[in-house]
N, C-alpha and C positions, 0 to 999 in steps of 0.2 A: 241093568239093561239100558241101552241107549234110548233116549226119548227125543223124538222130533218136536222141536219147539214151535213149529208151524210159523216161522218168520219169513215174510216175503223176501226173495233174493235181493231186491233193491234196498231193503231196510236192514240187512244184516250188519252193515258197518255202523249205522246209527244205533241199532239195538244193543250192540256190545257196550257202547258208551252208557246207554240207559241202564243196562244190567249192572254195570260197575257202580253207578250211583245208587240204584235201588237196593243193592246188597251192601252198600257202604264198604266196598272193597278197598283195602289199604294198598293193594299192589296188583298189577296185572302183568303176567308173564306170557309170552307168545312164542310158539315155534311154528315155522312155515315149512311146508313140503310142496311138491308140485301140484298135488290135487287136494290136499287137506291142510288146514291150519288148526293148531290146538291152542286154546287160551285158558290159562289157569288164573282164577280169581281167588285172592287171599281174603277170606271173610271171617268175621268173628260174630257168632250168634250168642244171644243172651237167653239163658234159661234160669228163671228165678234169680238168684244172686250169682249165678255161675256164668262165666264167659267161656265159650267153646270155640277154639280155632278150627276152621274148616277150609278145605280146598275144594273149589268148584271147578270142574273141567268142562269146557264147552268146545265142541269141535265143528269146524266148518268143512263140509265135504262138497267138492265140485263134481257133479254128475251131469254129463251131456251139456256142459257149459253153464249149469245152473247151480248156485250155492244153496245148500241146505244146512241148517244149524241144529246141532244135537247137544243135549245134556248127557255126558258120558260118565261122570263121576261126582259123587259127593262123599268125601272121605276125610279122615284125620290127616294133618300134615306130617311129613317126615321130620326128622331132627333138623336137617338143613333148612327145610321150609320154615320151621319154627324160628330159627335164627333170622331168616329173612323177614319174618313178621315182627321181629323184635320182642319175642316172648319166650318163655320157658315152660316146659311141661313138668311141673313139680310133682304131680301125682298122676299115676296111670289109672284111668277110669274107662269103663266100657264106652265106646263111641256110640252116641244115640243116632244110629244110622237113619231110622225111619223118621224121627223128629227133624233131624237136620235136612233130610231130603225134602220133606214137606215145607219147611221154612224157606228153603232155597227156591222151590217151585212157586211158592207164594210171592217171593220177591221178583222172580222172573216174570210172573204174570203181571205184577205192578209195572215192571219195565215195559212190557208189551202194551199195556193200557195207556201208559204215559206217552209212548211213541205214537199211538193213534190219536192222542188228544193234543190239539194245538196249544202251545204255551199261552198262559193267560196274560203274561206281562211282556212288554217290549220297551226297553229304555236305552237311551244313549249312555254308554259307559266310557270312562276315560282311564287310561293307565299310562305308565311310563316304562320305557326300556332305555338301555344305555349302550354306548359303544365308545371305543377309543379312536383317536386320530382326527381326521378331517371332519368338519361339520357337514350335515346333509344339505344338498344343493337347493332343496325346495320342499314342497308338499306333494305327497304321492297317495294315490287311491287305488286299491285293488282288493279283491276278495272280501269286500265289505269293510275294509279298514281305511282309515285316513291317518297318515303318518307325516308328522311335520317336526322340524327342529325347534327346541325351546329357544326363544329369542336370546336370553342371557347366556345360554350354553353355547350357541353358535358363535357368539362374539368372544368366547374365551380362548385361551392359548391353543394353538393348533394341536400339539401333543398333549391332550388332556381328555378327560371323560366328557362325552357329549350326551345330552338327554334327547330322547325321541318321545314326542307326545303321540300316543296311539289311541284312537277313538273308533267305536263302532256301535251299531245298534245291536243289542244282545236280547235274546228271548229266554224266558224262564217261567217256571211254574209259580214262583213267588219271589219276593225280594232276595231271600237267602239263596235260592236256587239260581237266580239270575246272576248274583255276585259270584257264586262258585263257578258257573259256566264261563263267565268273563275271565276269571283268573286262569282257568284252563286254556282258554283261547289265547290269552296274552302270552302264556308260557310257550304254547306251540308256535305262536308267531315268531318269538325270539329264536327258537330252534330252526325254523324254516328260513328265516331271513339270514341266519348265519351261513346257510348253504347257498341260497338264491342270490344274496347280495355279496357273498364272499368276504364278509367281515364279521367279527365276533359281536353278536347282539345279545345282551343279557339283561336279567332283572337285577336291580340294586338290592343288596341285602340290607335289611333293617337291623342295625346293631350299633353299639357304641364303640368308638375307636379313639385312641389318643392321637392328637395332632400337635404340631408346633406352629406357633404364630409369632411373627416378629413384633416387638414392642419397643418403639423409640421414645425415650423420655430424657429430657435435659441433654439432648445431643448424643445420647448413648444408646446403641442398639442392643437389645436383649431378646432372647428367645424364651417364650413361655409355653409350657405344656398345658394342654387343655383337653378334657374329655368331651367329645361331641357325638351326636347321633348321625349315622350315615343316612342318606336319603335325598329326596328332592321334593320340594313343594313349589308349585307354580306361583309366581308373584300375583297373578290375577286369576280368579276362578275360570276354569275352562267352560266355554259356552257350548250349548248343544247345536247351535247353528254354525257348524264348522265352515270356514272359508275354504272351499275345495279348490285346490290349485292343481296344476299339472307340472310337476318338477321335471327338469331336464334329465334324460337318460343318455347312456352311451353304449354303442354296439362294441362288444369285445369278443375275442376268441378265448373261451375258457380253457382251451388246451395250450395256450401260449401265455405263460406267467409274465412275460415282458409287457403284456398289455394291461396288467392289473395295477401297475404303479400309479400313484397320485403325486403330482408335484407339490412340494411344500407351499402352503398358502392357498391351494385350490380347494374348492368344495368337493365333496364326494357325490358322484352321479351313479346311481344304481345301473346295473346291466339292463338293456332294453327289454330282453325277453323274460325278466323276473316276474312280471305280472302274468304272463302266459304260463309260466311254470306253476304259479299258485293256482291258476285255473285248472291246469291238468291234474294237480294234486287233489283238488276238491272233487274232481269228476272221476278219479281213479277207483277201481274196485277195491274191496277190503284188503285182499292180500297184498296188492301192489302198494297201496297207501300205507299200510301198517309196516310193511317191510322197509319202505323208504323212510318212514318216520323213525323207526328204531335205529336205522343207520345214521340219520341226521342227529338224533340225540347223542349217539356215541361220538360222532364228529364234534358236536357242540361241547361235550364233556372234555374232549382232548384239549380244547382251548382253555377250559377252566383249570385243568391240572398242569398244563404246560409250564407255567412259571415256577412250579414246585418240583416237578419231576418229569424229565424228558422220557424216561422209560415208561412211565404211566401214560403219558400222552400218546406215545407210539402204540401202546397196548390198546388204547381206545380206538385208534385208527384201524387196527387190525379187526377189532370188534365191529367197526362200521362196515368194513369190507365183508366180514363174515355174515352180517345181517342181510346183505343183498343176495346171498347165494342160495340156490335151490339144490345144489349138488350134495349128495351124501358123501362126506369126506372120510377118509381113513383116520382112525384115532390111534395116536402113538401109545404103545403099551407102557412106555416108561414114564412120560410126563402127562399122559391122559389128555393131550391137546390134539385138535384136529390138524391133519397135515394137508398141504397143497392149497392153502387159501390163496396165495398169490397167483398161482397158475389158474385156479378156478375164477378168480376175479378178472384176470386177463381175458379168459375165454368169454366171460359174461359181457365185458365191455365191447369186445369185438363183435359179439352177437347182437347186442342191443343198440350199438352206435355205429351205423353204416359208415359214418365219416372216417372212422379208423381205417377201415378197409379201403376206402376211396383214396385216402392220403398215402397208404402203403402202396397201392397199385400205381400211384403217380411218382413213386420213389421219394416221397417227402418223409422226413423224419420228424419226430415230436420232441419238443423241449422236455428235458427231464423234469417230471413233476416235482414241485417243491411245496412245502407247507407255507402258507401265507399267514403267519402268526404275527400279531403286533409286537411280540417280544423277541421274534426271530430265535426261538429257543433251539430249533434244530434246522439242519440245512437240507435234509433229503426225506422224501416220502418213502415209506416202506414198500410201496408198490414198485414193480419193475418198470424199466423204461419201456414205452410203447413204440419206440423206434424200430426200424428194420435192422 
């Protein structure tokens, strides 16, 4: 039986994040409709020495413009869900439905209490992100973040990895919670910057890699192999009293890729409206924000896989488009994939972006959209031309 969790409509978006933390969910999967959204939390409950995988289903229903949150399922995972959780069901046992539901409700109550309790700690936290190509033109502040180029990185070769120093005041229940929340915020920042700044912003993986270093001795140049750790460490400790500056921005037409180019030797200036886009994202309702974030994650992943597989990158671009759609699309009986994604995306863009119709009414055509990848892996976007 569905259970109303009595969460205030304005708190639903924040509550889902608290629920994920309170239940220590390893994965959150979401499906959006026009009036409802369904959220599956992958949870592992402990009973004595036994670990029990559980799927918790929460549903947000919009009635008369108001969101209500319901607990609809506490059930064992299917075989495919077990694979997604990275576990295997070695022995079939009766699912402890009553115990599992009580444990989940206890966790959801904790999430509600924590949402109503102001965080006990607030500290300035620092992290790093990276990008390729031109260095950042200055220091930028928006959505609580201060982003500046690392001095030694900005002076490096133009076509090289650049380091962005990212700082913000983070709130949390304790030191561990504060650090966890900051890492989540930093990851989301990289995903959103990739879209709003139109360049791939990513976290540096911490791993050991082989590199080659030149070694000149007695007038002879040799190459030596060396195992080093990837990462970045600031030369001087980052200070809490950040020198807030106002970096230069540039007004561009996002529909015209000819305006995206940067001349060699010039610094990168973010689009002028990027800060406003961050503000709109933070103020968006749950469905709009989560649908956009899912699309942005898929778009970000397309950059990650592009150097290895063009097909994989295009597939993630299709996923990005699919994440934005509300339409119920026909499923192909042969390949079990949804049909009509491109046409549905075209209708969505024309409906949500009046500028498309304005340009078409004036007889203006659009530049064929192309992917702006640092590796230039492919030349065409899978979306159709928006021209007349």
